[in-house]
N, C-alpha and C positions, 0 to 999 in steps of 0.2 A: 504494500500500500504506500502511496506517495505520502511525503511528510505533511502533517497537518499542523498549521500554525496555532498559536495561542488564541488569536481572535475568533477562531472558528466556533468555539463554545459559546461566546457571547452573541455572535451573529445568529446561530441556530436558536438559542434561547429567546432572543428578541423576536425572531420570526414566529416561534411557537406562541409567545405571549400575544403578539398582534393577531395571529390567526384565532387564538382562543377568545380574545375580546370581541373580535368581529363576528365569529361564529355564534357566540352566545347572545350578544347584544345587538348585532347588526349596526348599520350606519345609515341614517336618513336625515333630511332637513326639511323644514317647512317654509313655505312662502305664501303667506296669507292662509287660505284654506287648503292649499295644495301641499301634499306630502310627497317628496321625491325620495325613493329608496335607492341607495347606492349599493349597499350590501344587506342581504337578508339575514336575520338572526334566528335564534331558537323560537321566538314568538311567531315566526312565519311558517313554522312547520305545519303541515296539513295532517291532522290526526285521523286515524282510521275510525270506522264506526264502532269498533269494540272499545274505543276510548271516549269519543265524543257522543256516543249513542247513535243508534240507527237500526236499520232493517237489512237483513240478508235473506233473500228468497230465490228459489230456483223454480223456473217454469219449464214445462215440457208439454208436448201435444198429448191428447187423450191416449190412453193405453190402446195399443194395436195400430196406431196411425204412424206411418213412416214418412216424416216430412222431408221434403227435398231441401237442399242447401239454399235455394232461392226463397223458399217459403220461410225458412228459419231467419234469413236476412230480413225479409219483410216483417216478420213478427218482432224482431229486434228493433227495427225502425219505429214500429208502432209504440213499443214500450218507451222508447226515448222521447217520442212526441208527447206521450201522456205524462211522463215525468216532468217535462218542461211546463205542460199545462197546469200541473199542480205546484208550480214554482219551485220544483226540486231540480236545481241546475248542477249541484255538486254530487254527481252519482257515477257509478261504475256499472257498465253493462257488458257482459262477455257472452259470446255464443259458442257453445261446444257442438260443432257440427257432427262429430262422431257419435255422440250420445243423444243428440237432439235435445239439448238443454240450453236454457238462457239463464245466466246467473246475474242477478240484479242486486246492487248494494247502494243504499242511499241513507244519508244522515237524517236525524230528526230535523224538522223545520226550525229555523232560527227563531228563538224567543217564543215558541209556541208550546204551551203546556198541555193542551188538550188534543194533540195530534194522535189520530187513531191509526196505527200502522196496519191493523187487519183490514180496515176499510180501504187504505191506500193500495195494499197488495191486491185486494179484490178488484179494484178499479183498473189496476194495471193489467190484470189477466183477462178481463172481459173481452169478448169478441168486438173488434173494432167496427164502428159504424161509419162507413164511407158513403157520402152523398154528393151528388152533383146538383147544384141549385141555379135557378135563373138569377142572373146578376149576383148580388151578394146576400140578399135577404128574401129572395123569392121562393116559390114552391120547389119541391124536390123533383128533379128531372130523371135522375138515375140513382141507383143504389149500388153498393159493393157487389151484390149478387149478380148484377148485370155485366160486370167487367170480367172478361176471360183472362186477360193478362195485360201488364204494362211493362215496357222495356225501355231502357235508355239507349239512344242511338245517335247517329249523325246524318244530316242531310243538307243539301245546299240551300241557302236562303235566297231571297229575291235578287241578290246581287251576284250569286254564284259562289259565295263563300260558305265553307262548311261550318255548321253550327250544331251544338248539342240539342237534342229534342227528346221528348218522351212519347213513345208510340203506344197508343191504346188499341186493344182488340176487344170488341164486345161480343156477347153471345147473341143468339137470335132474338130473344126478348129485348135485350138492351139495344140491339140494332134498330128496331122499329121505333123505340122510345126516343133514341138519339136523333134519328132522321127527322122526326116530327119537331123536336125541340130546336135543333139547329136550323131548320127551315124557318121557324118563327123568330129566332133570335140573332139573325145575321146582323153584324155590327154591334151586338151587345156582348156581354160576358156570361160565361157559365162558370161559376165558382166551384172549386173542389174542396170539400170539407172532410176532416177526420175528427169524428166526435164533434166538439165545438171549436175546433181549430181550423182555420182556413189555410189550405196548403198552396193554392194557386187560383188565379182568376183569369184564364185566357179568353181572348176575344174571338168570337165566331166569325170567320171570314166568309164562309159559304156553307150551304147545307151539306151534311155528311150522311149519305144514304147507305154506305156499304159496311158500316160497323167498325171502321178503323178511323182513328183520329190522331192528329199530331199536335202535341202541346209544345209550342216554341216560346222562346223568351231569352233572357240573359242567363242561360244555363252554362255551367262548366260540367266536366265529367262527373264530379262528385255530387253536385246538386241535382243533376238529371237522374242519377242512380238513386239518390235519396228520395226524390219525389216518386219514382217508379216503385221503389220498395214500399213506400207508404200506401200507395194506391193498391198494390198487391196485398198488403197487409189487411186492407179493408175487405178484400175478397177471399181471405184465407178459408179453406174448406174445413178447418179444425179450430177448436178453441184451446187456449192454454189452461193447463191445470197447475196448481201449486204442488210441486213435488216435496219441498221442505221449506220451512219458514222459521226464522228466529229474530228476536229483537233484544236490544239491551238499552237500558236507560242511561242518560248522560251522567247522572250522579254515580252510578255503579262503575261506569267506565273511567271517569276522571279519578275516582277513588283508587281503582286498581292501578292506574298510571302513576299516581303520586306514591303509592306504596312501593311499586317496583323501582321507581327512580330513587326513593329514599333508601331502599335496600341496596341499590347499586352504589350509591354514594358511601354508605357505611362500609360495604365490602371493599370499595376502592381505598378508603382510608385505612382499613385494617391491613389490607395487602401491602399498601405503601409503607406502613410502619414495620411490617414483617421483613420486607425485602431490604429496607434501609438498615434495620438492626442486624440482619444476617450478612448482607453483602456490602454495607457501608457506602462508599462513594459510587460504585456501580449501581447500587440500589437507588440512590438519589437521581442518577442519570436516567435510570429506567423509569422512575416516576415522571420526570420531565417529558420523556418520550411518550409515555402513556397519556399524559394530558394533551399532547399534540395529536395523538391518535384519536382521542375522543372529540377534540375540536374539529379535526378533519372529517370525522364521521357526521357530526352535526351539520357541517357545511354542505356535505354531499346530500343530506336529507332535506335541508331547507331550500337548496338550490343556490344559495350564496349570492350569485349575481342576480340582478333584478329581473332579467328576462328568462332566466333558467327556471324550469318547472320544479315545484316542490314535490318531493316524494311522500307518499302517504305512509305515515308511521303508525304501526299497530303495536299491541302488547307483545306479541312474538318478535316484532322488530326491535323493541327495547331489549328483549332477551338476547337477540342477535348482537346488539351493541355490547352487552355485558360479556357474552361469550367471546367476542372479538378481543375485548380487553384481557380476558383470561388467557387467550392465546398469546397476546403481547407480553403478559407477565411470564408465561412459560418460556418464550424465546429469550427474554432477558435473564431468567433464572438459569437456563441451560448455559448461556454464555458466561454469566458471572461465576457459576460453579466451575466452569472450565478454567477461567482466569485464576481462581483459587488453587486449582490443581497445578497449573503451570508455575505459580509462585512457590508452591511447596517443593518442586523439584529444582528450585534454584534459579529460575529465570528472572530477569529484570522486569520492572513494571511494564516498560514498553514492549518487551518481548512477550510477556504473558498476555497483554491485551491483544497484540497481533495474532498470536497463536490461538488464543481463546476464541476470537471471532472467526478465524479461518477454519478451525477444526469443528466448529458447531454450525457453520453456515449451511452445509449440505443437508444436515438433519432438519434444521429449521425450515429450509426451503422446501424439502420434500413434504413435511407436515402441512405447510401452508398451501402448497399446490393441490394436495389431495382435498383439503378443506374447500379451496376455491372451486374445485370440480363439483363437489357436493352442493355448494351454494348455487352454482350455475344450473345444475340439474333441477334443484328446487325451484329456481326462478323460471326455468323453462317449462316445468311440469305444472306449476301452480299459478303462473302469470297469465297475462292476456294471450289467447291463442295466436294472435298475429304478431307477437313480439319476436325480436331477433332470436332469442334463445329458444323459444318454442319452435320456431322454424328450423333452427340448427339441430335440435334433438328430435325432430318429427319422425325420423326413421325408427327411433326407439319408442316414442310415445304411441305410435300407431298400433302397437300390440296391446296396449291397455288403455289408451286414450288420455288426454289431458284433463285436468280438473282444476279450473280456475278458482283459487282461494287466496284472496288478498292478504290475509293474515300470514300465511306461510310464505307468500311471495315477498312480503316485507321482511320476514326473518332472513330469507335467502339474500336479499339485497344488503341489509345491514351487516350480515356476516361476511359477505364478499367484500364490501367496502372496508370492514375492519381488518380483514386479512391482508388486503393490499396495503393499507396504511401501516399495518404491523411491519411489513417488509420495509416500508419507507422510513417509519419512525423508530420502531423497536430494533431494527437491524442497522440500517444505514446511518440515521441521525445519531443513534446511541453510540455507534462506533466513532463517528467524527467527534462527538462531544467528549467521549472518554479519552480519545487520543489527544485532543486539544488540552484538556484540563490536566493531563498527566505531565505536560511540559512545564508546569509551574513547580519550582523547586520545593515549595512548602507542601506540595501535594504528591510528592514522589515516594512517600513512606508506603511500603508494601502492605502495612496493616490497614490502610485506608481502602485497599482493594480486596480485603479478605485474607491476606497473608499474615504471617507472624510479625510481632513487633520487632 
């Protein structure tokens, strides 16, 4: 290893202190009523429903019905529309196409004490009511049962440029209804409604007698597919049933969070006292590195930068942070113990530090890599089906299917982040700090590193 100068210790400690302060408290300023966030802190962490309270429900088609992927996508789109119509915008919706399941998680409504989760779940799972109405408040022209299919596509506009559109195909009954309505309403609009939410209001350019229609407008690929999915959802030949359902109150969730955080802080303090008493100066360095590891983990969860998304932290996610700290302690204990052994056989302090880190690095690296693989598999198996890791491990998951579970996904994420930061802080930063501080004459006594006086 190249020589490390005395200032390295102070530089690394200063960086860890700055990271810790910013990660926990953030940095923002106010100008009038506007608040500008420069760095997000712990208060910006997005808590999971097991902490802030909420509902976890799984929907599936009626028993015996094998839904297609398009039908499941349409059902997912309808649930999202209904969540927004209930003013629930902070939700998670995952579709498991292998097992025909839709997993929905949403928090309790803000500042609402009489929110009825059973009623909300029932409303989400009801068969969607799709209607086509004259203008925006006129009588119903068509219903969902009259629509055979809706697909997103492209066609040239009046200037020859390709544009995204939604193509409708009606059944025989819908064909006659639509021909009569479009004949009467040329130049007017026919609005499309899902329950009580208006999806679109295209203008009728001419009578449509053949049961096929084109909805055009300012669509892109995503918005065209979204509208097609919603229209298909209103014509689904099956209803969603509740496969399982659970809810947790905000009081219980916040109490569990506070208890776990308190337990973690007490454990951290006890472990710090133990390793300092046992390994002396390397123990102090290990504690500094562990603080940096925790701060880095909080920064990765909160998003840190203002435009970065915040990760949802659950109770198992907090457990992942604590487990990551435990692995950091383990890495430092292995190295510190090895340094003591090297001092016992007569090596100098510098030689013992170099040899201690070199001889333990491969074992620490192997342990961390295996844990990282486990964390990645957990994230792929229990995360969103369209995530990178889910697609990466899809050849493995196809044998038993994925199972989106936000709590386990959060555990895998915090564990993975903790292990990566352990390699950065508990191995690399610890080594630089220990090499640097050993350059001071007053700190060259082998006893400070676990050796004999």
